[in-house]
N, C-alpha and C positions, 0 to 999 in steps of 0.2 A: 433617781429621777432628775435631780438637778445638777449633780456633780460628776458622776462616773458614767456618762452616756457615751456610747460609741456608735458611729455610723459606718455602714459597710456597703460598698458598691462593687459591682463586677460587670465587665463588658469584654466580649471577645476573648475570653479565657484569662483576662487579667483582673485582679481584684485589689481593693484598697480599703483599709480600715483606719479611721481617724477618730480622735477624741474630740468631743464637742466642748468648746470652751465658753460658749455664750449662746443665748437664745433659749426659747422654750420649745418643747416637743410639738411638732406640727400635728394638730388635731387632738392634742392632749386635753384632758378635763381641766387641769390646773392652769393651762396656758392663758385663757382669757382673763381669769381673775388676777393672775400675776401681772399681766400687761396692764390691766386697769389700775392696779396699785401704783405702777410706775407713771403712766400717762396722766393719772389724776392730779399729780403734782404740777404738771404743766398747765392743766386747765385752771387750777387754783391760782397759780402764780400770775398768769396772764389776765385772768378776770379780776384779781385783786388790784392789778395795775391799771384797770379801766378798759382793757381790750375785750370785746365780745368774742369769746372763744367757745366753740362747741366741738364735741368729738363723738365719733361712733367707731369703736375699735381703734384702728390706727389711722382713720380718716379724720384729720383735724382741719377745722375751718376757722379763720379769723375774719371778722367783719368790722370794717372801719367806715364811718360815714361822715360827711361834712360838705360844706358849700364850696370851699376853696380847694382846688386840686393840689396845690403845693402842700397845704396843711394835711390833707389826706395821705399824701405820699410820705411825709415825714412821720406821721403816726404809724403807718404800716411798716415802714422801715425799722422803727423802734421796736415794734412787735416782733418782727423777724429776728432782730438782734437778741431779744429775750429768748426766743425759741432756740437759737443757735447756742446761747450760753447754757441753757438747760440741757440741750443734747450733749454738749461737751462734758458737762458735769456728770451726766448719767452714762457716759461712754457709748452714746448712740450717734448715728449719722443720718441726716435728712438729705435726700437726693434733690438737688435743684431741678433736675429734669422731670421729676414727678410733682413739682410744686407749680400750681397754676395760679396766675394772677388775672382776675377778670374785673374790669371796671363796669359796674352796673349803673349806667347813666344814659340819658337821652341826648347828651351833648355829642355833636359830631366830632369835635376835636378833643382828643384825650391826651395830647402831647404834654399838657401841663402837669400830668401825673408823674412825668419823668421816669427814670429807671430805678428798679428795686434790685437789691443784691442779696444773695444768700451764700455764705461762706466765700464772699468776694466775687461770686459769679453772677452775672446779670440775668435777671429773670425776664422772660418774654411775656408780654401781655397777650392774652387770648380773648377771643370774642365769645367763647362758651366754655363751660366746664361740666363734667359729669360727676355728680355727687350723690352717692347712695342710689344709683340707678336712674336719677332724674337729670336730664340735660337742662342746664340753666344758661341762657344766652344773655349777652350784655344788655340787650334792649328789653329783656324779660317778656318777650311776646309769645314764648312757648311753642313757636312753630316747629323748631327742630325736634323737640321731644315728641310732639304729636306725630310728626312725619315718621319718626322712628317706630312708634307704636303701630301706625298704619302699615308700614312696610313689613314689620314682624308678623302682624295679623294676616296679611295677604299671603305671606310665605307659608304660614301655618295651615291656612285653609286650603291652599293648593296641595299640600302634602296629605291632608285629611281627605280631600276629594279623590286623590289617586288611590288611597287605600280602601275606598268603598266602591263596590261595583255590584251589578246584578248577578254575575256568574262567579266571581271570585273576589277574594279580599273580605273586608269587614262588611257586614250587612248595613244597609242604609240607616236602619233605626239605631245603629251603634254610633253614628255620627252625632246624634243628639247628646249622647252621654259624653262624647269626647269634646263637645263644644264648650269651651270656657271663654270667658271674656278676654280679649287680647291683652297679654301681659298683665292680666288681673288689675289693670289700671293702677299700677304701682305709683304712689305719690300723688294720687288724685287731688289731695288737699292743696297741692301747690299749683296745679295747672287746670283745675276744673273749669274756671271761668272761660278758658279757651274753647271748651267743648260746647259752650252755650251760643257761640257764634253760628250764623247761618251756614257759612261755607264749611265749617267743621262738622256741623250736623249732616251736611250732604256727604262728606267723606266717610263719616261713621255709618251712614245709611248704606253705603256701598259694601262696607265690611259686613253689615247685617245681612245684606242680600247674598253675599258669598256663603255665609253660614247657612242661610235658608236653602240655597241650592244644594249644599253638601248634605244637609239633613234630609231633605225630601227627595233628592235625586231627580229633580225636575229638569226640564229642558232650559237652556239658557234664555230662551225667549219668554219664559213664564213671568208674568207680572209680579213684581215684588209685593204689591198689596194683597194678591191672592195667597201667596205663601205666608205672609204675616197674619192673615186671618186664620189660616190653618194652625199655625204654630204659636200665635199670640206672644211673640218675643217682646221684651221690654226695650224701648228705644235706648240705644247705647248712651246718648247724652244724659238720660235720666239715671241710668246705671252709674255713670261717672259722678253725677251729682249726689246720689245716694252714698257712694263710696266716700266722697269727700265729707259729707255730713257725719258719717259713721266715724271717720278718722278724727274729725273735730270733737265728736262726743268722747271718744277714747282719750284724746288729749286733755279734755276738760276733767274727766274722771281721774286721770293720772296725776294732774296737778292738785287735786283736792287732798287735804290732809287726811290721814287715816283716822284721826280722832277729831270729830267735829268741834271739840272743845279746845283743840290744839292752838287755835288762834285767839 
C-alpha cells in the first residue's frame, strides 16, 4: 500500500509500468489521514510562531493583519519563509503559480505592500481568490461570488427548462423535484449580508421567476406574483439567511467542548 505500488499506463499500443516512490494513493481511504498527519505539523509550527494559519486538506491560508503596509509585508514574507523551510524538510514542493496573495483593504494604493517571494520567485498580488468554493475579493464586497452563483443558476434553469415539455422529455411536475437552490448557497455564512441588499434581492427574484416558469410551464408573460401564490416558494434572500444561521449554529456546536465540565 505504501512501498511496493506500481502504476501502469498504455496508449496506442504502447505501455509503461513504473514504481511509485512518493505520494499517497489517489482516492485511497488512508490518503487523507496520512496527509493530515504531515500538514498538521505546518499548522502547528506557523500558529506557534504567531501566524494565523488555517487548512482544509491541502488548501492552506495564512492571514496577516496590521495598520502599516511595510510591516504586513515583512510578517507575511517571514511566514512564507517558514513554509518553504517546512516543505524542504518534508521533501515537498509548493508551486508559486498556485500561491495567491490578496490584500484585503479599502486603500486604493497597495504598492506599499511591496513584493513577496516564494523559492526566490516573485508572487503576483491578485484582486480576488477562490478558497473552498467561495470567491473572496480584495474589497470584500462579495459581488463576484454572487455573480458566479447567479450565472450558474441561470444556466441550470435553462437546461431544466429544455428537458421539460408537454409532449416529450420530463413532465412539468418533475421540475419541482429537480429544483434545488442555486449552488446550494455554499458558504452563505461568509456572504449572506450581500443578499440582504435591495439590488441583490431583485437579482435573486429573477432566479426565482425562472424556477417558477420551469415548474409550472407557464408562458413567459405570466406574472411572477401569480406563480408565487400557486407555488408558495420561500424568497431566496430568506433561504440564504437561514443557511447562514444554520452554519453559524453548527460552528457554535462544533466549538463547544464535548464534556460541559471540560472548562
